[in-house]
C-alpha positions as CSV (number, residue, x, y, z in Angstrom):
1,X,-6.0,13.9,-44.3
2,X,-7.8,13.6,-41.0
3,X,-6.9,15.6,-37.9
4,X,-3.8,17.7,-38.1
5,X,-1.9,18.0,-34.8
6,X,-0.2,21.4,-34.4
7,X,2.7,20.9,-31.9
8,X,4.4,23.9,-30.2
9,X,7.9,22.5,-30.9
10,X,9.6,22.0,-34.2
11,X,9.7,18.4,-35.5
12,X,13.2,17.0,-35.0
13,X,15.1,16.5,-38.3
14,X,15.4,12.8,-37.6
15,X,11.6,12.5,-37.7
16,X,10.7,15.2,-40.3
17,X,10.5,12.7,-43.2
18,X,9.5,9.6,-41.2
19,X,6.4,7.8,-42.5
20,X,3.8,6.2,-40.2
21,X,3.1,2.5,-41.0
22,X,0.8,-0.1,-39.5
23,X,1.9,-3.4,-38.0
24,X,0.4,-6.2,-35.9
25,X,2.0,-7.2,-32.6
26,X,3.3,-10.3,-34.3
27,X,5.0,-8.3,-37.0
28,X,6.5,-5.9,-34.5
29,X,7.9,-8.9,-32.6
30,X,9.4,-10.4,-35.8
31,X,10.9,-7.0,-36.6
32,X,12.8,-7.1,-33.3
33,X,10.9,-4.4,-31.5
34,X,11.9,-4.7,-27.8
35,X,9.7,-2.0,-26.1
36,X,6.5,-0.2,-26.9
37,X,5.3,3.2,-25.7
38,X,1.5,3.5,-25.8
39,X,-0.2,6.9,-26.1
40,X,-3.4,5.4,-27.6
41,X,-6.8,6.7,-26.5
42,X,-8.2,5.1,-23.4
43,X,-10.9,2.6,-24.3
44,X,-8.9,1.5,-27.4
45,X,-5.5,1.0,-25.8
46,X,-6.2,-1.9,-23.6
47,X,-6.7,-4.6,-26.2
48,X,-3.7,-3.6,-28.2
49,X,-1.5,-3.3,-25.1
50,X,-2.5,-6.8,-24.0
51,X,-1.8,-8.2,-27.4
52,X,1.7,-6.6,-27.4
53,X,2.5,-8.0,-24.0
54,X,1.3,-11.5,-25.0
55,X,3.8,-11.3,-27.9
56,X,6.6,-10.6,-25.5
57,X,6.9,-6.8,-26.0
58,X,6.9,-4.8,-22.8
59,X,4.5,-1.8,-22.9
60,X,4.8,1.5,-21.1
61,X,1.4,3.1,-21.3
62,X,-0.2,6.5,-20.7
63,X,-3.7,5.1,-21.2
64,X,-6.1,4.3,-18.3
65,X,-7.2,0.9,-19.4
66,X,-4.8,-1.2,-17.3
67,X,-4.1,1.3,-14.5
68,X,-6.0,-0.6,-11.8
69,X,-5.1,-4.1,-12.9
70,X,-3.6,-6.1,-10.0
71,X,-0.5,-7.2,-11.9
72,X,0.2,-3.9,-13.6
73,X,2.5,-1.4,-11.8
74,X,0.9,2.1,-11.6
75,X,4.2,3.9,-11.4
76,X,5.8,7.2,-10.5
77,X,9.4,6.1,-9.8
78,X,10.2,8.6,-7.0
79,X,7.1,7.4,-5.2
80,X,6.6,3.7,-5.6
81,X,9.5,2.1,-7.5
82,X,8.9,-1.1,-5.5
83,X,5.7,-1.6,-7.4
84,X,7.8,-3.1,-10.2
85,X,7.7,-6.2,-8.0
86,X,4.1,-6.7,-9.2
87,X,5.6,-7.9,-12.6
88,X,6.6,-11.2,-11.0
89,X,2.9,-12.0,-10.6
90,X,2.2,-11.9,-14.3
91,X,0.8,-15.3,-15.4
92,X,2.6,-17.5,-18.0
93,X,5.7,-15.3,-18.2
94,X,3.8,-12.6,-20.1
95,X,5.8,-9.4,-20.8
96,X,5.1,-6.4,-18.7
97,X,2.6,-3.6,-18.9
98,X,3.7,-0.6,-16.8
99,X,1.3,2.3,-16.5
100,X,1.5,6.0,-15.9
101,X,-1.1,7.4,-13.6
102,X,-3.6,10.0,-14.3
103,X,-1.8,13.3,-15.1
104,X,-3.1,15.1,-12.0
105,X,-2.3,12.2,-9.7
106,X,1.2,12.0,-11.1
107,X,2.2,15.4,-9.7
108,X,0.1,15.1,-6.5
109,X,1.8,11.9,-5.3
110,X,5.3,13.4,-5.8
111,X,4.3,16.2,-3.5
112,X,2.6,13.9,-1.0
113,X,5.2,11.1,-0.8
114,X,7.8,12.9,1.4
115,X,5.3,14.2,3.9
116,X,2.7,11.4,4.4
117,X,5.0,9.6,6.9
118,X,5.5,12.9,8.8
119,X,1.9,14.0,8.9
120,X,-0.1,10.7,8.9
121,X,-3.0,12.3,7.1
122,X,-6.6,11.8,7.9
123,X,-7.7,13.4,4.6
124,X,-6.1,15.1,1.6
125,X,-8.3,17.7,-0.1
126,X,-7.2,18.8,-3.6
127,X,-8.8,21.3,-5.9
128,X,-7.3,21.3,-9.3
129,X,-7.0,23.9,-12.1
130,X,-6.3,21.8,-15.1
131,X,-4.8,22.8,-18.4
132,X,-6.4,22.4,-21.8
133,X,-3.8,20.0,-23.0
134,X,-5.0,17.5,-20.4
135,X,-8.2,17.1,-22.5
136,X,-6.2,15.7,-25.5
137,X,-7.1,16.3,-29.1
138,X,-9.3,18.0,-30.2
139,X,-9.6,19.3,-26.7
140,X,-12.1,21.8,-25.3
141,X,-14.1,24.0,-27.8
142,X,-12.8,27.6,-27.5
143,X,-16.3,29.0,-27.0
144,X,-16.7,26.7,-24.0
145,X,-13.5,27.7,-22.2
146,X,-12.7,31.3,-23.2
147,X,-13.6,33.6,-20.4
148,X,-14.7,30.6,-18.4
149,X,-13.8,27.8,-16.0
150,X,-15.5,24.4,-16.4
151,X,-15.9,22.7,-13.0
152,X,-16.3,19.2,-14.3
153,X,-14.0,16.7,-15.9
154,X,-15.6,13.3,-16.4
155,X,-14.2,10.6,-14.0
156,X,-11.2,12.8,-13.1
157,X,-12.0,13.1,-9.4
158,X,-12.5,9.4,-8.9
159,X,-9.2,8.6,-10.8
160,X,-7.2,11.1,-8.7
161,X,-8.4,9.6,-5.5
162,X,-8.2,5.9,-6.4
163,X,-4.8,6.1,-8.2
164,X,-3.1,8.3,-5.6
165,X,-4.0,5.9,-2.8
166,X,-2.8,2.9,-4.8
167,X,0.6,4.5,-5.5
168,X,1.2,5.6,-1.9
169,X,0.6,2.0,-0.6
170,X,3.4,-0.5,-0.5
171,X,3.4,-3.4,-2.9
172,X,5.5,-5.4,-0.5
173,X,3.2,-7.0,2.1
174,X,5.9,-7.1,4.8
175,X,6.7,-3.4,4.5
176,X,5.1,-1.2,7.1
177,X,3.7,1.7,5.0
178,X,0.0,2.0,5.9
179,X,-2.0,4.7,4.2
180,X,-4.9,5.5,6.5
181,X,-6.4,8.5,4.6
182,X,-8.9,9.6,2.1
183,X,-8.3,11.7,-1.0
184,X,-11.1,14.1,-1.8
185,X,-10.7,15.9,-5.2
186,X,-12.6,18.6,-7.0
187,X,-11.4,19.2,-10.6
188,X,-11.9,22.0,-13.0
189,X,-10.7,22.9,-16.5
190,X,-9.1,26.3,-17.0
191,X,-7.9,28.3,-20.0
192,X,-4.2,27.4,-19.5
193,X,-2.3,25.5,-22.3
194,X,-0.1,23.3,-20.1
195,X,0.4,22.7,-16.4
196,X,-2.0,21.5,-13.8
197,X,-2.1,23.7,-10.7
198,X,-3.4,22.0,-7.5
199,X,-4.5,23.5,-4.2
200,X,-3.8,20.9,-1.5
201,X,-5.1,20.8,2.1
202,X,-4.0,18.0,4.4
203,X,-5.7,17.2,7.6
204,X,-3.0,15.7,9.7
205,X,-2.8,13.4,12.8
206,X,0.8,14.4,13.6
207,X,2.3,17.8,14.4
208,X,5.8,18.1,12.9
209,X,7.4,21.5,12.7
210,X,7.2,23.6,9.5
211,X,11.0,23.3,9.0
212,X,10.7,19.5,9.2
213,X,8.0,19.6,6.5
214,X,10.1,21.8,4.3
215,X,13.2,19.6,4.8
216,X,11.2,16.5,3.8
217,X,10.4,18.1,0.5
218,X,13.8,19.6,-0.2
219,X,15.6,16.4,0.9
220,X,13.5,14.1,-1.2
221,X,15.5,12.5,-3.9
222,X,15.0,8.7,-3.8
223,X,16.5,8.1,-7.3
224,X,19.7,10.0,-6.6
225,X,21.9,6.9,-7.0
226,X,20.1,5.5,-10.0
227,X,21.4,7.8,-12.7
228,X,18.2,7.9,-14.7
229,X,18.5,10.5,-17.5
230,X,14.9,11.7,-17.3
231,X,14.8,11.9,-13.5
232,X,14.8,15.6,-12.3
233,X,17.3,16.5,-9.6
234,X,15.7,17.5,-7.3
235,X,12.2,16.1,-8.1
236,X,10.6,18.8,-6.0
237,X,11.3,22.6,-6.3
238,X,10.1,24.6,-3.3
239,X,9.3,28.2,-3.9
240,X,9.2,30.9,-1.3
241,X,7.5,33.7,-3.3
242,X,3.9,34.4,-2.2
243,X,2.6,34.1,-5.8
244,X,4.2,30.8,-7.0
245,X,3.9,28.3,-8.5
246,X,2.3,29.5,-11.8
247,X,1.8,27.5,-14.9
248,X,3.4,30.1,-17.2
249,X,6.5,30.4,-15.1
250,X,7.0,27.0,-13.5
251,X,5.7,24.2,-15.7
252,X,9.1,23.6,-17.2
253,X,10.8,23.1,-13.9
254,X,13.4,20.4,-13.7
255,X,17.1,19.9,-14.4
256,X,19.2,18.7,-16.2
257,X,17.8,19.8,-19.5
258,X,16.5,16.4,-20.4
259,X,14.3,16.5,-17.3
260,X,12.7,19.9,-18.0
261,X,9.0,19.6,-17.1
262,X,9.5,16.6,-14.9
263,X,9.9,18.4,-11.5
264,X,7.0,19.3,-9.3
265,X,6.9,22.9,-7.9
266,X,5.4,23.6,-4.5
267,X,4.7,27.0,-3.0
268,X,2.4,29.1,-0.7
269,X,3.0,26.6,2.2
270,X,0.9,27.3,5.3
271,X,0.9,25.1,8.4
272,X,-1.8,25.7,10.9
273,X,-2.1,22.4,12.7
274,X,-3.9,20.2,11.9
275,X,-4.1,21.7,8.4
276,X,-1.2,22.0,6.0
277,X,-2.0,24.0,2.9
278,X,0.0,24.5,-0.3
279,X,-0.1,24.8,-4.0
280,X,1.5,22.3,-6.3
281,X,2.2,22.5,-10.1
282,X,3.3,19.8,-12.5
283,X,3.5,19.7,-16.3
284,X,0.6,17.4,-17.2
285,X,2.0,16.4,-20.7
286,X,5.5,15.8,-19.5
287,X,5.6,14.5,-15.9
288,X,2.0,13.3,-16.4
289,X,2.5,12.0,-19.9
290,X,5.4,11.1,-22.2
291,X,8.2,12.0,-19.8
292,X,6.6,9.8,-17.1
293,X,6.5,6.8,-19.4
294,X,10.2,7.3,-20.4
295,X,11.2,7.6,-16.8
296,X,9.3,4.4,-16.0
297,X,11.2,2.6,-18.8
298,X,14.5,3.9,-17.6
299,X,13.8,2.6,-14.1
300,X,12.6,-0.8,-15.4
301,X,15.8,-1.1,-17.5
302,X,18.1,-0.2,-14.6
303,X,16.3,-2.5,-12.2
304,X,16.6,-5.4,-14.5
305,X,13.1,-5.8,-15.7
306,X,14.3,-5.1,-19.2
307,X,17.6,-6.8,-20.1
308,X,20.2,-7.6,-17.5
309,X,19.6,-6.9,-13.8
310,X,21.7,-4.1,-12.2
311,X,19.8,-3.6,-8.9
312,X,16.6,-3.7,-6.9
313,X,14.1,-0.8,-7.2
314,X,14.5,1.7,-4.4
315,X,12.0,1.4,-1.5
């Protein structure tokens, strides 16, 4: 039978008796499939996603293969919705590929986006405590992680740095949104099922007040007028308790119910200029995985990249 995936949730009744079948991109197109969501393993996904796009099927991907392609938006809608403009550069009218970022970067950039203009950072240092589910299936052997922390995740630190900087830059050349900073990451795997906790330290050029920093986080809601079902309102939840956020208590942050797990939680905020320090938590398998792909597709639909135009992506 191959690998058996044991999921924590019950299988919905609508899928309980569904059968998996194989089909080529050509067959999918003939069957009227309009959109594909890709959760294929990185290294295998790229060829299949390209083939789907060439057959006119837009792809919303969680794999890493196309993340740094020049004409592929690497998208977190609250942060860089304007990057959908990159789709106009696709040669020959090919359908879109839109990518999620690395699951760690997905939460990080939501926390950074409101405060980068205030602080004008020199560097962002981030130390991560990453959940087991981020390793995929079959994951980390139990004897390697029980009673242990593994301070190495292959290629993770490089992805966090490169992808975060790409998302925080503007895709519109005329927009004045320079990013003059470095991202320095150290990543570790910990014995937590879901939820990536990140300790962030920002070395800032500017000196806003702490109330201004907090207000930037609590007032951040760039998708407010877009009515996207999977968008959390608000996208950032700021905690005042000294011991939050915690994966067990905060990984499902986000409302309405459909947006559970999509909000980023920030706490333990300390501002001692030029250093701003805080902890950030996001659900790696929701905001950094399937939920992120669904939100990307909702934005693309509402912005007119799928079907009929209804508006321009928010800046």
